[in-house]
N, C-alpha and C positions, 0 to 999 in steps of 0.2 A: 353494358353494365361495368362500372369500375371494378378493379380487382386489386387486392393487396397481397403481397408476398411477405410473410412474417419470418424473420430470423431471430434467434437461432432455431426456431421451431420447424423451419423448412416446410411451411404450410401456406398454400395459396387460397385466398378467400374472395368470393364474389360479394360485392358490397351493395346493399340496397341504397337508394337515394336518401341522402341526409343521415345515413347511419354513421356514427362515429367510429373511429379506429378501435376504441375500447370495446364498444358493443359488438362490433364485427368479430373481434378476437374472442370475446367471451362466448358468442353464439357458436363459434367453431370449436369450442372446448380448449382454447389456449389459456393457460393460467396467467392471465395478464394482471399484474399487481395493481390495485387501486385502493389504497388504504382509506381514503375518505369516502369511498363508495361511488366515485365517479362524479363528484360535484365541484371539481376544480379548487378544492381547499387544500390540496397537497400537489406534489409533482411526481408521485411514485408511478404514475402511468405513462411517464414520458417515453417517447420513442425518438430514434434518430432516423430521418428519411435518407436512405442510402441512394436511391434512384427515384426520379420522378417528382422532385420537390414542386415543380410548377403545376403538377396535377393535384396538389393538396390545396384546398380552399384557404384563403388568407385567414389568419387568426381572428376570432371574434373578440369582442371587447374584454370578455372575462379571461380568455387565454392570453391575450396581448398584455394585460395588466400583470398576470402571474409571471409570464416570460420576462417582462421588463424588471420585475422585482427580483427575480432569480438570476438575471443576466444570461439567459439561455440564448445560444446562437440560433440563427434562422432555421437551420435544418433540424433542430430539436423541437418536437411538437408535443403538446399535451393531448394524449390520446382520447380522453373523455370529452374533448371539445372539437378536435380536428376531424374534418370530413374530406373526402376525396372526390375528384371528378374524372379521374383517369387512372391508369395502372401506376402503382407505386411499389417500392420495395422498402420496408422499414425493419428496424431491429429494436426489440424491447431493451431498455437500458437498466431496468430494475428487475432482476430475475429471482431474487431470494431475500431472506431476512437480513443478510449482511448488507445487501444493497439498500434495503429500506432504512436500516440504521445509519448507513453512510449518508444518504440523502438528507436525513432529518436531524443529524447531530453535528455540532461543532464542539469538540472537546477542549476544555481549557486545562492548562497545566496545573497540577496540584502541588508543585514544588515551590516552597517559599524561597524567595530570593533574598540572600543576605545582602546588606547594603554595600559591602566591600568585598574584594576578592580575597581568597585565602588559599594557601597551598595545602591540599589534603590528598590522601591516598585513595584513588578511585579505580574502579574497573571501567574500561572504555571499550565499547563495542562499535565497530564500523561494519556496515552492511552495504552492498552494492548489487544492483541487478546485472546479471550477465545476459548479453544478447538483447538488450532492450532496444537499441537503435534499429536493428533489422526487424524486430517485432513491430515497431511503430511505423515502418515505412508505408504500410498499406492502410493505416488508420487515420481518421479525421482528428483534428486537434482536440475536439471534445472527448473522443474516446481515449486519447493519450492521457489526459488529465484524470478522467474517470478511472482508468486502470491504475494509475499511480495512487490516487486517493484510496482506492479499494486495497491496493497492496500495502500502503502505509497503515491503513486501519488494521489490517490483519497482523502486520508485524508489530505495530504499536501495542496491540492487545497482549501479545506474547511478552513484550518488554515490560508492560505495566504489571502483568500478572506475577512477574518475577521481582517486582519492587524497583524497577528502573524507570527511566523516562527518556524519551527522544528529545534532544535539545537542539539539534541542528539538522536540517534537510539540505542535501547538496545534489540537485538534479534528481537522479533516480536512486540516490543513496542517502544514508543518514548516519548520524552518530548518536549513541545512547550512553548514558552514564548510570553507574551503580555505586552506591556508597556516599553520595552527596548528602543524603538524609541521615547519615550516621548509623544506619542499620548495618549489622555485622555480616560477614561472609559475602562481600560484594563480588569476588571472582566467581563463586559458585552460582550466585544468582544470575550473573551475566551469562554463564554457560547454560543454565537452565532456560534463560530467555532465548538464547541462540538455538537450542534444540527445539524449543517451542515454535520458533520462527520457521525452522526447517519442516517441522510437522505441519504447520499451517500451510506452507507451500504445497506439500504433498496432498493434504486432505481437502484444502479449500481453494487455493489459488490456481493450481495446475488444472483440476477438473473444470473450474470456471472458465479459465482462459481457453482451454481446448474446446469446450462446448460453445463458447461465445465467439471466439475469433479464429479458431482452428490452428492456433500457434501458441506456444508456451515460452516462458523464460525461466531462468533459475537465479539463485543468489549465491554470493560468497560472503563469509563473515569472518572477521578477525577480532580478537580480544587481547588486550594487554592490561596489566595491573601495575600502577605506579603513581608517583607524585605528579600532580597537575595543579595549576592555578585555576581555581573555580570561582566564578562570580558573575554578576549581571553585566552584560555588555550591550551597548546600543544607545540610541538617542533617548531623551528623557521620557518619551511617550511610547517607546517600543523596545524596552529592555528585555533581554532573555538570558537565562543562565547558560553559561558555556564553560568549556575547559580549554586551556591552552598549555603548550609545553611539549617537551620531547616525548613524553609518554603518549600524548595524543597523536603525534606524528608517527610513532612506532606502531600504534594500533592500526592506523590507516595503511601503513606499509604491509602489515601482516595480512590485512584483507586483500591487498593487491597480490600477495604471494600465493593466495589460494589458487589462482589460475595456473601458475607454474607448477605447483605441487600436485594439482589435480584433486584438491579437497574442497569441501564446501564450508568447513568450519576449522579454523586454525587458532591456537592460543599460544601465547608466549610462555617461556619457561617460568616466568614469575607467576602466571596464572596456574600453570601445571603444578607448581609446588603447593599451591593453596587447595587444589581440588584432587590431588592424587589419592587414589584409593576409593574415590567416589564417582569416577568416570571411567569409561572404556576408551582406550586410545587405539586409533588405527595407524595411519602413517606417521612417521616422524621425518623431519627434514632439517638439514642445516642450510640456511640460505643467507646470502648477502642482502642486506636491506639498504636501499638508497637512503643516504643521509646518516648512516651509522657505520662505524668501522667494524671489521671482522665479520665472522659468520655467527648466526643466531639460531638456536634450536627452537623449532616450532613443532607443535603436537596437534594432530587431528583428533578431535573429540567426536565420537560416534554415538555415545549414549551416556546416561547418568543414572546413578542409583536412585531409588524412590525416596530414601531418607534424606 
C-alpha cells in the first residue's frame, strides 16, 4: 500500500488505491486547504513533492491544464487530482489565509504616475533580508520564490497601511516611498510602516518560516527624508514610478549600516527631526557612509506613539 509523509505536519499516511493526496490528508485530519472544494478550480491544495516524484501518477488532463496555465514546475502537484503508486514525501504549500490570498491575488499599484519627473521631498525606506542566502540553500527554486512572495506580501501590507508603496524590488530587498501622493507627515508614516514590518516579521513570517522550513531570517530597514527626483521610468509599456538621487542612495546606505550598528531599524537625522517626541529611540551611532563625506548620526527607532 502506498504511503505519504506530509510536512510540515510530520504525519505519515497509508493511501488507498486511487485515493488523491487531498482526500488522504483530509481523512487523516490534516487541515489541507482546498478553497474550491477539491474540484481543480483553484490551486490552493498544491503540494510540492520533496521525495518520490516518480511514485506520483502522471497528471491527468485536468491537472495538466491547470499546471500549464499557472506555470507550475513538475514537482508541484494539485493534491485534489494527484494519486500515488509508491511512497512519497510531500509538503503543503498553502497553509493559512495569507497563503490563500497570495495564491489568488495580483495587486496593482494604486499610485498615479505623473507624466514627467519632478523633484519632491519624500521619505525613502529600504529593506533587505538578512541571512536569506543560507536560508535558501536547502530550498527548491519554487520554495524560494514562494517565500519571497509571501514576505513581500506581508511587508507590502505594512507599507500600504501607512500610506506608502513599494516601487522597486531588488532581489530579496525593496524600496518604498512615502509622500509622493502629497499626503503630509511622510517620515512618520515611513517609521510606522517600518515598525509594522518588524511586527509582521515577529507575528507572521517567523512562526511560518520556523514551522514550514525549520529556519528563519530577519530584516534590516533604513529610512531617510530628503529631495529626490520622482517620476515614471521604463519602456513605454512597462513604466513604473521610481525615485533617484543622493537621498535614495543615502537611505540605502542607512539600511546597510543596520548590520554594523546591530539594529533592525535605523533612521537619518532628517527623519529623526520630523518624528522626535513621537518615537522611542534605542541606540544612536555616528557612522561613515559610503559615498558621503564625514560621519552621520543615525537613530534606532524601537516604538512609536499611538497618535
